[in-house]
N, CA, C, O and the ligand as a Tripos MOL2 file, in Angstrom:
@<TRIPOS>MOLECULE
protein
  293   291    74     0     0
PROTEIN
NO_CHARGES

@<TRIPOS>ATOM
      1 N          14.9060  -18.6660  -21.1180 N.3       1 MET1
      2 CA         15.3050  -17.2230  -21.0110 C.3       1 MET1
      3 C          14.9620  -16.7320  -19.8300 C.2       1 MET1
      4 O          13.7800  -16.8320  -19.4990 O.2       1 MET1
      5 N          15.7960  -16.1750  -19.0460 N.am      2 ALA2
      6 CA         15.4620  -15.7250  -17.6880 C.3       2 ALA2
      7 C          15.3160  -14.2180  -17.8100 C.2       2 ALA2
      8 O          16.0770  -13.5040  -18.4640 O.2       2 ALA2
      9 N          14.1800  -13.7740  -17.0590 N.am      3 SER3
     10 CA         13.8340  -12.4160  -16.9930 C.3       3 SER3
     11 C          14.7110  -11.6220  -16.0490 C.2       3 SER3
     12 O          15.0530  -12.2400  -15.0400 O.2       3 SER3
     13 N          15.1050  -10.4870  -16.1590 N.am      4 ILE4
     14 CA         15.9180   -9.8570  -15.2040 C.3       4 ILE4
     15 C          15.1420   -9.1960  -14.1950 C.2       4 ILE4
     16 O          15.7280   -8.6510  -13.2600 O.2       4 ILE4
     17 N          13.7660   -9.1800  -14.2850 N.am      5 PHE5
     18 CA         13.0360   -8.4610  -13.6200 C.3       5 PHE5
     19 C          12.1700   -9.4010  -12.6260 C.2       5 PHE5
     20 O          11.6670  -10.4430  -13.0470 O.2       5 PHE5
     21 N          12.0420   -9.0310  -11.4510 N.am      6 SER6
     22 CA         11.2760  -10.0560  -10.5700 C.3       6 SER6
     23 C           9.7820  -10.1100  -10.8870 C.2       6 SER6
     24 O           9.1020   -9.1040  -11.0900 O.2       6 SER6
     25 N           9.3870  -11.1970  -10.9080 N.am      7 THR7
     26 CA          7.9820  -11.5020  -11.4400 C.3       7 THR7
     27 C           7.1410  -11.7700  -10.2310 C.2       7 THR7
     28 O           6.1460  -12.4840  -10.3570 O.2       7 THR7
     29 N           7.4700  -11.2330   -9.0170 N.am      8 LEU8
     30 CA          6.6520  -11.6090   -7.9290 C.3       8 LEU8
     31 C           5.2150  -11.1650   -8.1200 C.2       8 LEU8
     32 O           4.2740  -11.8660   -7.7500 O.2       8 LEU8
     33 N           5.0740  -10.0460   -8.6750 N.am      9 GLN9
     34 CA          3.7190   -9.5330   -8.9630 C.3       9 GLN9
     35 C           3.2460   -9.8970  -10.2420 C.2       9 GLN9
     36 O           4.0230  -10.0460  -11.1860 O.2       9 GLN9
     37 N           2.0290  -10.0500  -10.3400 N.am     10 SER10
     38 CA          1.3240  -10.6040  -11.5130 C.3      10 SER10
     39 C           0.4510   -9.7080  -12.2880 C.2      10 SER10
     40 O          -0.3670  -10.0380  -13.1460 O.2      10 SER10
     41 N           0.7650   -8.4150  -11.8240 N.am     11 GLU11
     42 CA         -0.0210   -7.3950  -12.6600 C.3      11 GLU11
     43 C           0.4440   -7.2020  -13.9020 C.2      11 GLU11
     44 O           1.6120   -7.4550  -14.1970 O.2      11 GLU11
     45 N          -0.5630   -6.6640  -14.8770 N.am     12 LYS12
     46 CA         -0.0700   -6.3170  -16.1710 C.3      12 LYS12
     47 C          -0.8150   -5.0030  -16.5490 C.2      12 LYS12
     48 O          -2.0040   -4.7690  -16.3310 O.2      12 LYS12
     49 N           0.1120   -4.1680  -17.1680 N.am     13 CYS13
     50 CA         -0.3260   -2.9340  -17.7220 C.3      13 CYS13
     51 C          -1.5560   -2.8730  -18.4020 C.2      13 CYS13
     52 O          -1.5150   -3.5350  -19.4400 O.2      13 CYS13
     53 N          -2.7190   -2.2790  -18.1810 N.am     14 PRO14
     54 CA         -3.9190   -2.1260  -18.7490 C.3      14 PRO14
     55 C          -3.8790   -1.5870  -20.2410 C.2      14 PRO14
     56 O          -4.7280   -1.8470  -21.0940 O.2      14 PRO14
     57 N          -2.7170   -0.7660  -20.4230 N.am     15 GLN15
     58 CA         -2.6500    0.0630  -21.4910 C.3      15 GLN15
     59 C          -1.9160   -0.7120  -22.6590 C.2      15 GLN15
     60 O          -2.3670   -0.7240  -23.8050 O.2      15 GLN15
     61 N          -0.7330   -1.3690  -22.2790 N.am     16 CYS16
     62 CA          0.0720   -1.8970  -23.2580 C.3      16 CYS16
     63 C           0.1500   -3.6300  -23.1240 C.2      16 CYS16
     64 O           0.6270   -4.3860  -23.9700 O.2      16 CYS16
     65 N          -0.3350   -3.9340  -22.0810 N.am     17 GLY17
     66 CA         -0.3320   -5.2790  -21.7740 C.3      17 GLY17
     67 C           0.9050   -5.9260  -21.2400 C.2      17 GLY17
     68 O           0.9930   -7.1410  -21.0630 O.2      17 GLY17
     69 N           1.8120   -5.1090  -21.0030 N.am     18 SER18
     70 CA          3.3060   -5.5180  -20.4920 C.3      18 SER18
     71 C           3.1240   -6.0030  -19.1150 C.2      18 SER18
     72 O           2.2900   -5.4550  -18.3940 O.2      18 SER18
     73 N           3.8430   -6.9960  -18.6880 N.am     19 GLY19
     74 CA          3.8840   -7.5150  -17.2790 C.3      19 GLY19
     75 C           5.0870   -6.9620  -16.5390 C.2      19 GLY19
     76 O           5.3440   -7.2890  -15.3800 O.2      19 GLY19
     77 N           5.7810   -6.1520  -17.2160 N.am     20 VAL20
     78 CA          7.0170   -5.5050  -16.5140 C.3      20 VAL20
     79 C           6.5440   -4.2740  -15.8630 C.2      20 VAL20
     80 O           6.6440   -3.1810  -16.4190 O.2      20 VAL20
     81 N           6.0230   -4.4330  -14.6780 N.am     21 VAL21
     82 CA          5.5400   -3.1960  -13.8210 C.3      21 VAL21
     83 C           6.1270   -3.3130  -12.5940 C.2      21 VAL21
     84 O           6.5380   -4.3460  -12.0670 O.2      21 VAL21
     85 N           6.1470   -1.8920  -12.0530 N.am     22 HIS22
     86 CA          6.9450   -1.8410  -10.7940 C.3      22 HIS22
     87 C           6.0150   -1.0390   -9.8570 C.2      22 HIS22
     88 O           5.4260   -0.0100  -10.1860 O.2      22 HIS22
     89 N           5.9520   -1.6850   -8.5570 N.am     23 LEU23
     90 CA          4.9950   -1.1710   -7.5300 C.3      23 LEU23
     91 C           5.6880    0.1110   -7.0350 C.2      23 LEU23
     92 O           6.8370    0.0890   -6.5920 O.2      23 LEU23
     93 N           4.9610    1.2070   -7.1240 N.am     24 GLU24
     94 CA          5.3770    2.5670   -6.8720 C.3      24 GLU24
     95 C           4.9440    2.8800   -5.3340 C.2      24 GLU24
     96 O           5.6890    3.4870   -4.5650 O.2      24 GLU24
     97 N           3.7920    2.4480   -5.0110 N.am     25 TRP25
     98 CA          3.0650    3.0630   -3.9020 C.3      25 TRP25
     99 C           2.0940    2.0500   -3.3450 C.2      25 TRP25
    100 O           1.4270    1.3620   -4.1170 O.2      25 TRP25
    101 N           1.9940    1.9390   -2.0970 N.am     26 ARG26
    102 CA          1.0230    0.8990   -1.5700 C.3      26 ARG26
    103 C           0.2260    1.7560   -0.5800 C.2      26 ARG26
    104 O           0.8750    2.4160    0.2320 O.2      26 ARG26
    105 N          -0.9200    1.8070   -0.5650 N.am     27 GLU27
    106 CA         -1.7980    2.5630    0.5410 C.3      27 GLU27
    107 C          -2.9130    1.6620    1.1530 C.2      27 GLU27
    108 O          -3.7750    1.1700    0.4240 O.2      27 GLU27
    109 N          -2.8910    1.4630    2.4200 N.am     28 ARG28
    110 CA         -4.0510    0.9680    3.0530 C.3      28 ARG28
    111 C          -5.3090    1.8530    2.9770 C.2      28 ARG28
    112 O          -5.2120    2.9800    3.4620 O.2      28 ARG28
    113 N          -6.4220    1.4960    2.4520 N.am     29 VAL29
    114 CA         -7.5040    2.4450    2.2510 C.3      29 VAL29
    115 C          -8.4210    2.2340    3.4960 C.2      29 VAL29
    116 O          -8.9770    3.1530    4.0990 O.2      29 VAL29
    117 N          -8.5150    0.7910    3.8330 N.am     30 ASN30
    118 CA         -9.3170    0.7640    5.0870 C.3      30 ASN30
    119 C          -8.7670   -0.7870    5.7000 C.2      30 ASN30
    120 O          -7.8170   -1.3790    5.1890 O.2      30 ASN30
    121 N          -9.3580   -1.1850    6.5940 N.am     31 ALA31
    122 CA         -8.8900   -2.3570    7.4460 C.3      31 ALA31
    123 C          -8.7480   -3.5270    6.3880 C.2      31 ALA31
    124 O          -7.8890   -4.3980    6.5280 O.2      31 ALA31
    125 N          -9.5500   -3.5070    5.4200 N.am     32 ARG32
    126 CA         -9.5390   -4.7150    4.4400 C.3      32 ARG32
    127 C          -9.1230   -4.4370    3.0700 C.2      32 ARG32
    128 O          -9.0220   -5.3390    2.2380 O.2      32 ARG32
    129 N          -8.8630   -3.1350    2.7990 N.am     33 GLU33
    130 CA         -8.6170   -2.7770    1.2500 C.3      33 GLU33
    131 C          -7.3960   -2.0770    1.2810 C.2      33 GLU33
    132 O          -7.1380   -1.1310    2.0250 O.2      33 GLU33
    133 N          -6.5050   -2.6910    0.2660 N.am     34 ILE34
    134 CA         -5.0670   -1.8570   -0.0350 C.3      34 ILE34
    135 C          -5.0550   -1.6740   -1.5060 C.2      34 ILE34
    136 O          -5.3420   -2.4860   -2.3860 O.2      34 ILE34
    137 N          -4.6550   -0.4150   -1.5960 N.am     35 GLN35
    138 CA         -4.5680    0.0730   -3.1530 C.3      35 GLN35
    139 C          -3.0690    0.2490   -3.3340 C.2      35 GLN35
    140 O          -2.3160    0.8970   -2.6070 O.2      35 GLN35
    141 N          -2.7190   -0.5480   -4.6000 N.am     36 ASP36
    142 CA         -1.4400   -0.4420   -5.1130 C.3      36 ASP36
    143 C          -1.2570    0.5150   -6.3700 C.2      36 ASP36
    144 O          -2.0340    0.5020   -7.3250 O.2      36 ASP36
    145 N          -0.2870    1.2410   -6.2820 N.am     37 LEU37
    146 CA         -0.1000    2.2130   -7.7050 C.3      37 LEU37
    147 C           1.0770    1.6320   -8.3340 C.2      37 LEU37
    148 O           2.1630    1.5020   -7.7700 O.2      37 LEU37
    149 N           0.8040    1.2800   -9.5600 N.am     38 TRP38
    150 CA          1.9160    0.4920  -10.5100 C.3      38 TRP38
    151 C           2.3910    1.4070  -11.5600 C.2      38 TRP38
    152 O           1.5950    2.2050  -12.0540 O.2      38 TRP38
    153 N           3.4910    1.3680  -11.9040 N.am     39 ARG39
    154 CA          4.0230    2.0400  -12.9840 C.3      39 ARG39
    155 C           4.5640    1.1960  -14.0660 C.2      39 ARG39
    156 O           5.3870    0.3500  -13.7190 O.2      39 ARG39
    157 N           4.2160    1.2810  -15.4590 N.am     40 CYS40
    158 CA          4.6960    0.2120  -16.4950 C.3      40 CYS40
    159 C           5.8600    0.8400  -16.9760 C.2      40 CYS40
    160 O           5.9540    2.0320  -17.2670 O.2      40 CYS40
    161 N           6.9530   -0.2180  -17.0650 N.am     41 PHE41
    162 CA          8.4220    0.1580  -17.6980 C.3      41 PHE41
    163 C           8.0830    0.3370  -19.1540 C.2      41 PHE41
    164 O           8.7810    1.1470  -19.7640 O.2      41 PHE41
    165 N           7.1730   -0.2550  -19.7800 N.am     42 ASN42
    166 CA          7.0870   -0.3090  -21.0520 C.3      42 ASN42
    167 C           6.6920    1.3100  -21.7320 C.2      42 ASN42
    168 O           7.3560    1.9470  -22.5490 O.2      42 ASN42
    169 N           5.5280    1.6490  -21.1510 N.am     43 CYS43
    170 CA          4.8340    2.7150  -21.6350 C.3      43 CYS43
    171 C           4.7330    3.8900  -20.6000 C.2      43 CYS43
    172 O           4.1770    4.9540  -20.8710 O.2      43 CYS43
    173 N           5.3370    3.5990  -19.3490 N.am     44 GLN44
    174 CA          5.2300    4.6000  -18.2640 C.3      44 GLN44
    175 C           3.9350    4.9670  -17.9830 C.2      44 GLN44
    176 O           3.7470    6.0900  -17.5130 O.2      44 GLN44
    177 N           2.8150    4.0790  -18.2240 N.am     45 ASN45
    178 CA          1.5770    4.3550  -17.6590 C.3      45 ASN45
    179 C           1.5060    3.8430  -16.0840 C.2      45 ASN45
    180 O           2.0930    2.8660  -15.6190 O.2      45 ASN45
    181 N           0.6660    4.7270  -15.4170 N.am     46 GLU46
    182 CA          0.4420    4.4650  -14.1460 C.3      46 GLU46
    183 C          -1.0550    3.9400  -13.9310 C.2      46 GLU46
    184 O          -2.0160    4.4350  -14.5210 O.2      46 GLU46
    185 N          -1.1400    2.9300  -13.0600 N.am     47 PHE47
    186 CA         -2.5250    2.3950  -12.8470 C.3      47 PHE47
    187 C          -2.5520    1.8030  -11.3620 C.2      47 PHE47
    188 O          -1.5700    1.4760  -10.6950 O.2      47 PHE47
    189 N          -3.8680    1.7410  -11.0050 N.am     48 VAL48
    190 CA         -4.0100    1.4220   -9.5880 C.3      48 VAL48
    191 C          -4.9190    0.2310   -9.4110 C.2      48 VAL48
    192 O          -5.9990    0.1890  -10.0010 O.2      48 VAL48
    193 N          -4.5380   -0.6760   -8.6650 N.am     49 THR49
    194 CA         -5.2640   -1.9580   -8.2840 C.3      49 THR49
    195 C          -5.6460   -1.8990   -6.8450 C.2      49 THR49
    196 O          -4.9980   -1.2750   -6.0040 O.2      49 THR49
    197 N          -6.7660   -2.6040   -6.5960 N.am     50 ALA50
    198 CA         -7.1550   -2.7080   -5.1820 C.3      50 ALA50
    199 C          -7.0860   -4.1200   -4.7820 C.2      50 ALA50
    200 O          -7.5460   -5.0460   -5.4510 O.2      50 ALA50
    201 N          -6.4400   -4.2400   -3.5660 N.am     51 VAL51
    202 CA         -6.3080   -5.5560   -3.0980 C.3      51 VAL51
    203 C          -7.3810   -5.8250   -1.7880 C.2      51 VAL51
    204 O          -7.3420   -5.0950   -0.7980 O.2      51 VAL51
    205 N          -8.1310   -6.7160   -1.8830 N.am     52 THR52
    206 CA         -9.3350   -6.8810   -0.7850 C.3      52 THR52
    207 C          -8.6260   -8.0460    0.1040 C.2      52 THR52
    208 O          -8.0720   -9.0350   -0.3740 O.2      52 THR52
    209 N          -8.7410   -7.7610    1.4020 N.am     53 SER53
    210 CA         -8.3480   -9.0610    2.1150 C.3      53 SER53
    211 C          -9.5800   -9.8600    2.3620 C.2      53 SER53
    212 O         -10.6720   -9.3120    2.5120 O.2      53 SER53
    213 N          -9.4200  -11.1150    2.4040 N.am     54 ASP54
    214 CA        -10.4340  -12.2360    2.4700 C.3      54 ASP54
    215 C         -10.7060  -12.6200    4.0660 C.2      54 ASP54
    216 O         -11.6340  -13.3320    4.4480 O.2      54 ASP54
    217 N          -9.7900  -12.0520    4.8440 N.am     55 GLU55
    218 CA         -9.8830  -12.1110    6.2560 C.3      55 GLU55
    219 C         -11.3060  -11.8040    6.7670 C.2      55 GLU55
    220 O         -11.7790  -10.6910    6.5390 O.2      55 GLU55
    221 N         -11.9880  -12.6970    7.4210 N.am     56 ARG56
    222 CA        -13.2260  -12.2920    8.1270 C.3      56 ARG56
    223 C         -12.9700  -11.7310    9.4630 C.2      56 ARG56
    224 O         -12.0490  -12.1130   10.1850 O.2      56 ARG56
    225 N         -13.7970  -10.8330    9.7600 N.am     57 GLU57
    226 CA        -13.5510  -10.1630   11.1290 C.3      57 GLU57
    227 C         -14.0530  -11.2060   12.0850 C.2      57 GLU57
    228 O         -15.0270  -11.8810   11.7530 O.2      57 GLU57
    229 N         -13.4900  -11.3890   13.2010 N.am     58 PRO58
    230 CA        -13.9510  -12.2440   14.1800 C.3      58 PRO58
    231 C         -15.3030  -11.9490   14.7870 C.2      58 PRO58
    232 O         -15.5120  -10.8030   15.1860 O.2      58 PRO58
    233 N         -16.2870  -12.9190   14.8990 N.am     59 SER59
    234 CA        -17.4120  -12.5140   15.4430 C.3      59 SER59
    235 C         -17.5490  -12.4620   16.9590 C.2      59 SER59
    236 O         -16.8620  -13.2070   17.6580 O.2      59 SER59
    237 N         -18.3450  -11.6750   17.4400 N.am     60 VAL60
    238 CA        -18.4330  -11.2700   18.9550 C.3      60 VAL60
    239 C         -18.4540  -12.8640   19.6370 C.2      60 VAL60
    240 O         -17.7630  -13.0430   20.6400 O.2      60 VAL60
    241 N         -19.0280  -13.6860   19.2350 N.am     61 ALA61
    242 CA        -19.2340  -14.8590   19.7480 C.3      61 ALA61
    243 C         -17.8020  -15.6120   19.8640 C.2      61 ALA61
    244 O         -17.5490  -16.2940   20.8570 O.2      61 ALA61
    245 N         -16.9400  -15.4650   18.8700 N.am     62 GLU62
    246 CA        -15.6000  -15.8950   19.0660 C.3      62 GLU62
    247 C         -14.6780  -15.0120   19.9280 C.2      62 GLU62
    248 O         -13.7070  -15.5440   20.4660 O.2      62 GLU62
    249 N         -14.9010  -13.7840   20.0820 N.am     63 ILE63
    250 CA        -14.1990  -13.2540   21.0020 C.3      63 ILE63
    251 C         -14.5470  -13.3710   22.4960 C.2      63 ILE63
    252 O         -13.6980  -13.4260   23.3860 O.2      63 ILE63
    253 N         -15.7580  -13.4010   22.6690 N.am     64 THR64
    254 CA        -16.1640  -13.5500   24.0600 C.3      64 THR64
    255 C         -16.6840  -15.1230   24.2910 C.2      64 THR64
    256 O         -17.7830  -15.4630   24.7290 O.2      64 THR64
    257 N         -15.6390  -15.9400   23.8920 N.am     65 LYS65
    258 CA        -15.9180  -17.2470   24.1260 C.3      65 LYS65
    259 C         -15.9090  -17.7170   25.7070 C.2      65 LYS65
    260 O         -15.0630  -17.3840   26.5370 O.2      65 LYS65
    261 N         -17.0240  -18.5520   25.9230 N.am     66 PRO66
    262 CA        -17.1970  -18.7560   27.3980 C.3      66 PRO66
    263 C         -15.9810  -19.6060   27.9880 C.2      66 PRO66
    264 O         -15.5010  -20.6460   27.5350 O.2      66 PRO66
    265 N         -15.6270  -18.9070   29.0820 N.am     67 PHE67
    266 CA        -14.6160  -19.6840   30.0190 C.3      67 PHE67
    267 C         -14.8430  -19.7580   31.5210 C.2      67 PHE67
    268 O         -15.6040  -18.9250   32.0140 O.2      67 PHE67
    269 N         -14.3560  -20.5220   32.1770 N.am     68 PHE68
    270 CA        -14.6640  -20.6010   33.5880 C.3      68 PHE68
    271 C         -13.4330  -20.2090   34.4220 C.2      68 PHE68
    272 O         -12.2920  -20.6640   34.3380 O.2      68 PHE68
    273 N         -13.9090  -19.2780   35.2340 N.am     69 THR69
    274 CA        -12.7150  -18.7770   36.3590 C.3      69 THR69
    275 C         -13.0360  -19.3360   37.4430 C.2      69 THR69
    276 O         -14.2360  -19.2040   37.6870 O.2      69 THR69
    277 N         -12.3590  -20.0100   38.3360 N.am     70 SER70
    278 CA        -12.5710  -20.5650   39.7690 C.3      70 SER70
    279 C         -11.5730  -19.9890   40.4330 C.2      70 SER70
    280 O         -10.4320  -20.4490   40.4820 O.2      70 SER70
    281 N         -11.9990  -18.8270   41.0420 N.am     71 LEU71
    282 CA        -11.2530  -17.9770   41.9680 C.3      71 LEU71
    283 C         -11.2050  -18.5330   43.1600 C.2      71 LEU71
    284 O         -12.2720  -18.7000   43.7510 O.2      71 LEU71
    285 N          -9.9700  -18.9400   43.7740 N.am     72 VAL72
    286 CA         -9.9150  -19.4670   45.1500 C.3      72 VAL72
    287 C          -9.8110  -18.3500   45.9750 C.2      72 VAL72
    288 O          -8.9140  -17.5170   45.8430 O.2      72 VAL72
    289 N         -10.7870  -18.2860   46.9190 N.am     73 VAL73
    290 CA        -10.8720  -17.2660   48.0220 C.3      73 VAL73
    291 C         -10.1500  -17.5760   49.2250 C.2      73 VAL73
    292 O         -10.1680  -16.7930   50.1750 O.2      73 VAL73
    293 ZN          2.4020   -0.1580  -20.3160 Zn       74 ZN74
@<TRIPOS>BOND
     1     1     2 1
     2     2     3 1
     3     3     4 2
     4     3     5 am
     5     5     6 1
     6     6     7 1
     7     7     8 2
     8     7     9 am
     9     9    10 1
    10    10    11 1
    11    11    12 2
    12    11    13 am
    13    13    14 1
    14    14    15 1
    15    15    16 2
    16    15    17 am
    17    17    18 1
    18    18    19 1
    19    19    20 2
    20    19    21 am
    21    21    22 1
    22    22    23 1
    23    23    24 2
    24    23    25 am
    25    25    26 1
    26    26    27 1
    27    27    28 2
    28    27    29 am
    29    29    30 1
    30    30    31 1
    31    31    32 2
    32    31    33 am
    33    33    34 1
    34    34    35 1
    35    35    36 2
    36    35    37 am
    37    37    38 1
    38    38    39 1
    39    39    40 2
    40    39    41 am
    41    41    42 1
    42    42    43 1
    43    43    44 2
    44    43    45 am
    45    45    46 1
    46    46    47 1
    47    47    48 2
    48    47    49 am
    49    49    50 1
    50    50    51 1
    51    51    52 2
    52    51    53 am
    53    53    54 1
    54    54    55 1
    55    55    56 2
    56    55    57 am
    57    57    58 1
    58    58    59 1
    59    59    60 2
    60    59    61 am
    61    61    62 1
    62    62    63 1
    63    63    64 2
    64    63    65 am
    65    65    66 1
    66    66    67 1
    67    67    68 2
    68    67    69 am
    69    69    70 1
    70    70    71 1
    71    71    72 2
    72    71    73 am
    73    73    74 1
    74    74    75 1
    75    75    76 2
    76    75    77 am
    77    77    78 1
    78    78    79 1
    79    79    80 2
    80    79    81 am
    81    81    82 1
    82    82    83 1
    83    83    84 2
    84    83    85 am
    85    85    86 1
    86    86    87 1
    87    87    88 2
    88    87    89 am
    89    89    90 1
    90    90    91 1
    91    91    92 2
    92    91    93 am
    93    93    94 1
    94    94    95 1
    95    95    96 2
    96    95    97 am
    97    97    98 1
    98    98    99 1
    99    99   100 2
   100    99   101 am
   101   101   102 1
   102   102   103 1
   103   103   104 2
   104   103   105 am
   105   105   106 1
   106   106   107 1
   107   107   108 2
   108   107   109 am
   109   109   110 1
   110   110   111 1
   111   111   112 2
   112   111   113 am
   113   113   114 1
   114   114   115 1
   115   115   116 2
   116   115   117 am
   117   117   118 1
   118   118   119 1
   119   119   120 2
   120   119   121 am
   121   121   122 1
   122   122   123 1
   123   123   124 2
   124   123   125 am
   125   125   126 1
   126   126   127 1
   127   127   128 2
   128   127   129 am
   129   129   130 1
   130   130   131 1
   131   131   132 2
   132   131   133 am
   133   133   134 1
   134   134   135 1
   135   135   136 2
   136   135   137 am
   137   137   138 1
   138   138   139 1
   139   139   140 2
   140   139   141 am
   141   141   142 1
   142   142   143 1
   143   143   144 2
   144   143   145 am
   145   145   146 1
   146   146   147 1
   147   147   148 2
   148   147   149 am
   149   149   150 1
   150   150   151 1
   151   151   152 2
   152   151   153 am
   153   153   154 1
   154   154   155 1
   155   155   156 2
   156   155   157 am
   157   157   158 1
   158   158   159 1
   159   159   160 2
   160   159   161 am
   161   161   162 1
   162   162   163 1
   163   163   164 2
   164   163   165 am
   165   165   166 1
   166   166   167 1
   167   167   168 2
   168   167   169 am
   169   169   170 1
   170   170   171 1
   171   171   172 2
   172   171   173 am
   173   173   174 1
   174   174   175 1
   175   175   176 2
   176   175   177 am
   177   177   178 1
   178   178   179 1
   179   179   180 2
   180   179   181 am
   181   181   182 1
   182   182   183 1
   183   183   184 2
   184   183   185 am
   185   185   186 1
   186   186   187 1
   187   187   188 2
   188   187   189 am
   189   189   190 1
   190   190   191 1
   191   191   192 2
   192   191   193 am
   193   193   194 1
   194   194   195 1
   195   195   196 2
   196   195   197 am
   197   197   198 1
   198   198   199 1
   199   199   200 2
   200   199   201 am
   201   201   202 1
   202   202   203 1
   203   203   204 2
   204   203   205 am
   205   205   206 1
   206   206   207 1
   207   207   208 2
   208   207   209 am
   209   209   210 1
   210   210   211 1
   211   211   212 2
   212   211   213 am
   213   213   214 1
   214   214   215 1
   215   215   216 2
   216   215   217 am
   217   217   218 1
   218   218   219 1
   219   219   220 2
   220   219   221 am
   221   221   222 1
   222   222   223 1
   223   223   224 2
   224   223   225 am
   225   225   226 1
   226   226   227 1
   227   227   228 2
   228   227   229 am
   229   229   230 1
   230   230   231 1
   231   231   232 2
   232   231   233 am
   233   233   234 1
   234   234   235 1
   235   235   236 2
   236   235   237 am
   237   237   238 1
   238   238   239 1
   239   239   240 2
   240   239   241 am
   241   241   242 1
   242   242   243 1
   243   243   244 2
   244   243   245 am
   245   245   246 1
   246   246   247 1
   247   247   248 2
   248   247   249 am
   249   249   250 1
   250   250   251 1
   251   251   252 2
   252   251   253 am
   253   253   254 1
   254   254   255 1
   255   255   256 2
   256   255   257 am
   257   257   258 1
   258   258   259 1
   259   259   260 2
   260   259   261 am
   261   261   262 1
   262   262   263 1
   263   263   264 2
   264   263   265 am
   265   265   266 1
   266   266   267 1
   267   267   268 2
   268   267   269 am
   269   269   270 1
   270   270   271 1
   271   271   272 2
   272   271   273 am
   273   273   274 1
   274   274   275 1
   275   275   276 2
   276   275   277 am
   277   277   278 1
   278   278   279 1
   279   279   280 2
   280   279   281 am
   281   281   282 1
   282   282   283 1
   283   283   284 2
   284   283   285 am
   285   285   286 1
   286   286   287 1
   287   287   288 2
   288   287   289 am
   289   289   290 1
   290   290   291 1
   291   291   292 2
@<TRIPOS>SUBSTRUCTURE
     1 MET1         2 RESIDUE 1 A MET
     2 ALA2         6 RESIDUE 1 A ALA
     3 SER3        10 RESIDUE 1 A SER
     4 ILE4        14 RESIDUE 1 A ILE
     5 PHE5        18 RESIDUE 1 A PHE
     6 SER6        22 RESIDUE 1 A SER
     7 THR7        26 RESIDUE 1 A THR
     8 LEU8        30 RESIDUE 1 A LEU
     9 GLN9        34 RESIDUE 1 A GLN
    10 SER10       38 RESIDUE 1 A SER
    11 GLU11       42 RESIDUE 1 A GLU
    12 LYS12       46 RESIDUE 1 A LYS
    13 CYS13       50 RESIDUE 1 A CYS
    14 PRO14       54 RESIDUE 1 A PRO
    15 GLN15       58 RESIDUE 1 A GLN
    16 CYS16       62 RESIDUE 1 A CYS
    17 GLY17       66 RESIDUE 1 A GLY
    18 SER18       70 RESIDUE 1 A SER
    19 GLY19       74 RESIDUE 1 A GLY
    20 VAL20       78 RESIDUE 1 A VAL
    21 VAL21       82 RESIDUE 1 A VAL
    22 HIS22       86 RESIDUE 1 A HIS
    23 LEU23       90 RESIDUE 1 A LEU
    24 GLU24       94 RESIDUE 1 A GLU
    25 TRP25       98 RESIDUE 1 A TRP
    26 ARG26      102 RESIDUE 1 A ARG
    27 GLU27      106 RESIDUE 1 A GLU
    28 ARG28      110 RESIDUE 1 A ARG
    29 VAL29      114 RESIDUE 1 A VAL
    30 ASN30      118 RESIDUE 1 A ASN
    31 ALA31      122 RESIDUE 1 A ALA
    32 ARG32      126 RESIDUE 1 A ARG
    33 GLU33      130 RESIDUE 1 A GLU
    34 ILE34      134 RESIDUE 1 A ILE
    35 GLN35      138 RESIDUE 1 A GLN
    36 ASP36      142 RESIDUE 1 A ASP
    37 LEU37      146 RESIDUE 1 A LEU
    38 TRP38      150 RESIDUE 1 A TRP
    39 ARG39      154 RESIDUE 1 A ARG
    40 CYS40      158 RESIDUE 1 A CYS
    41 PHE41      162 RESIDUE 1 A PHE
    42 ASN42      166 RESIDUE 1 A ASN
    43 CYS43      170 RESIDUE 1 A CYS
    44 GLN44      174 RESIDUE 1 A GLN
    45 ASN45      178 RESIDUE 1 A ASN
    46 GLU46      182 RESIDUE 1 A GLU
    47 PHE47      186 RESIDUE 1 A PHE
    48 VAL48      190 RESIDUE 1 A VAL
    49 THR49      194 RESIDUE 1 A THR
    50 ALA50      198 RESIDUE 1 A ALA
    51 VAL51      202 RESIDUE 1 A VAL
    52 THR52      206 RESIDUE 1 A THR
    53 SER53      210 RESIDUE 1 A SER
    54 ASP54      214 RESIDUE 1 A ASP
    55 GLU55      218 RESIDUE 1 A GLU
    56 ARG56      222 RESIDUE 1 A ARG
    57 GLU57      226 RESIDUE 1 A GLU
    58 PRO58      230 RESIDUE 1 A PRO
    59 SER59      234 RESIDUE 1 A SER
    60 VAL60      238 RESIDUE 1 A VAL
    61 ALA61      242 RESIDUE 1 A ALA
    62 GLU62      246 RESIDUE 1 A GLU
    63 ILE63      250 RESIDUE 1 A ILE
    64 THR64      254 RESIDUE 1 A THR
    65 LYS65      258 RESIDUE 1 A LYS
    66 PRO66      262 RESIDUE 1 A PRO
    67 PHE67      266 RESIDUE 1 A PHE
    68 PHE68      270 RESIDUE 1 A PHE
    69 THR69      274 RESIDUE 1 A THR
    70 SER70      278 RESIDUE 1 A SER
    71 LEU71      282 RESIDUE 1 A LEU
    72 VAL72      286 RESIDUE 1 A VAL
    73 VAL73      290 RESIDUE 1 A VAL
    74 ZN74       293 GROUP 0 **** ****
């Protein structure tokens, strides 16, 4: 049985447990966190989930890696 809805998102409605939810709004809270606003097609409930990026900020040592510049004068 094929679903007519896209199942790219794996969120489920916390109120009725339906997986048929629609992403209404996506907001970046800060550099590492995004909040998604979902609406449930089944019970019209709206709920928010937070997505935190696992990307680590590059350390200073990685940014200022040593390199040699030989300027020919
Ligand atoms: Zn629901």
